[in-house]
Every structure is written in C-alpha cells, then in structure tokens.
C-alpha positions in Angstrom: 16.4 10.5 3.3 16.5 7.7 5.8 20.0 6.7 7.1 18.3 3.9 9.3 15.4 1.8 9.2 12.1 3.0 11.0 9.1 0.7 12.2 8.7 -3.2 12.7 5.7 -3.9 10.7 5.4 -5.6 7.3 8.3 -7.3 5.9 11.2 -7.0 3.6 12.0 -3.2 2.8 8.8 -1.8 4.5 11.1 -0.2 7.0 13.1 1.8 4.4 10.7 3.2 2.2 8.4 6.4 3.3 5.5 6.6 0.9 5.2 10.2 -1.0 2.8 12.0 1.1 3.6 10.4 4.6 6.4 10.8 7.0 6.6 7.2 8.0 8.0 4.0 6.7 5.8 1.4 5.5 7.2 -0.2 8.5 5.9 2.3 11.1 2.3 2.5 8.8 -1.1 1.3 9.9 -1.7 -2.3 7.6 -5.0 -0.3 6.8 -3.3 2.4 5.3 -0.7 0.1 4.0 -3.0 -1.6 2.2 -4.7 1.4 0.4 -1.8 2.2 -0.6 -0.7 -1.5 -2.2 0.1 -1.6 -5.9 -2.6 -5.1 -5.3 -5.5 -2.9 -4.1 -5.3 -0.5 -7.0 -4.9 -2.9 -9.5 -8.1 -5.0 -8.0 -9.9 -2.2 -7.1 -9.8 -1.3 -10.9 -11.0 -4.2 -11.6 -13.8 -4.4 -9.4 -15.5 -1.0 -11.2 -14.5 -2.7 -15.0 -16.3 -5.4 -13.7 -19.3 -3.7 -12.0 -19.7 -2.2 -15.6 -20.1 -6.1 -17.3 -23.3 -7.4 -18.0 -23.1 -11.2 -16.9 -26.4 -12.7 -18.6 
C-alpha cells in the first residue's frame, strides 16, 4: 500500500494509484503505457474492431 504519492506525471490522482501488474504509480509511468491502460483507449480499440467488421456500402 502506498503511504505517499509518487511521481509528478499525469494529473489528479495519478501519483496515488499503481495499476495491477506494475510497481510504479500512474504518475511515474510513461505516457505510452498509461494510454494503453486507459479505459478510453480500450473502448476505442474495441469500437475500431467492431467498425472494421461492418460494411459501409
């Protein structure tokens, strides 16, 4: 458990949370990794896969 914030990247609560499988807080992680973990990124990836299966003719 964290007892103090770590990192100065990101915003808000990023320095307080360590994602599963990582030993760094979101405030310490590289922006590229944070984007892969983002719920928005996951949603857009799923939407793209769905749209790729549709035919717009």
